C-alpha positions in Angstrom: -18.3 11.3 -8.9 -16.7 10.9 -5.4 -13.3 12.0 -5.1 -10.9 8.6 -5.0 -7.3 9.3 -3.4 -3.9 7.9 -4.0 -4.0 7.2 -0.2 -6.6 4.6 -1.2 -5.8 3.9 -3.9 -3.4 2.4 -1.8 -5.0 1.0 0.3 -7.2 -1.1 -1.8 -4.3 -2.6 -4.3 -2.1 -3.0 -0.4 -5.0 -5.5 0.8 -4.6 -2.6 3.8 -8.1 -2.5 5.7 -9.2 0.6 6.8 -9.7 0.0 10.3 -5.7 -1.5 10.3 -4.8 3.1 8.8 -7.0 3.8 11.0 -5.6 2.9 14.0 -2.2 3.6 13.4 -3.5 7.1 11.9 -4.9 8.0 15.3 -8.3 8.1 13.2 -11.6 6.7 13.4 -12.8 4.3 10.6 -15.3 7.1 9.6 -12.4 10.0 9.2 -9.8 8.0 7.3 -13.0 7.0 4.1 -14.2 10.2 4.4 -10.1 11.9 4.2 -10.0 9.3 1.3 -12.8 9.8 -0.7 -12.3 13.3 -0.9 -14.6 14.8 2.1 -11.9 16.2 4.5 -10.0 18.9 2.8 -5.9 17.7 3.6 -3.6 19.9 5.7 -0.1 19.1 6.1 -1.3 17.0 9.3 -3.5 15.0 8.1 -0.8 14.3 5.0 1.2 13.4 7.8 -0.4 11.2 9.4 -1.5 9.3 6.7 2.0 9.4 5.5 2.9 7.7 9.6 0.5 5.4 9.4 1.3 3.5 5.5 4.8 4.3 7.1 4.4 2.2 9.9 2.2 -0.7 7.6 5.0 -1.0 5.4 7.2 -1.7 8.6 4.8 -3.8 9.6 4.7 -5.8 6.6 8.7 -6.2 6.4 9.4 -7.4 9.0 6.1 -10.3 8.7 7.7 -11.1 5.4 11.3 -11.8 6.4 10.1 -14.0 9.8 8.4 -15.7 7.0 11.7 -16.0 4.3 13.1 -17.4 7.3 10.5 -19.8 8.5 10.4 -20.8 5.4 14.1 -21.5 4.5 13.5 -23.4 7.7 11.3 -25.7 6.5 12.4 -25.7 2.7 12.4 -29.0 1.3 10.7 -30.7 4.1 7.4 -27.8 3.3 4.5 -30.9 2.3 5.8 -33.2 5.9 3.6 -32.9 9.0 3.5 -29.7 10.5 6.9 -29.6 13.1 5.7 -27.0 15.8 2.6 -26.8 15.8 1.9 -24.6 18.6 4.4 -21.9 17.1 3.6 -18.6 14.8 
């Protein structure tokens, strides 16, 4: 039976892709997968890399959610009308 880390539980619970986490940690997907499964010994450096990657994802999602909220407030009351700015993202 494989050991699953808190990192893996968080990644799955909050739908963080392995590719995104690996990219932000500066590691390969395969390496991060092995880390998550407890196949690679934890070190202070590795803990810091994973923490930094998760913190980056949190910050990015906060920014995205603020943007969503601002856009929603602009369209509130007109959600079901034709798209007003189809080329904006």
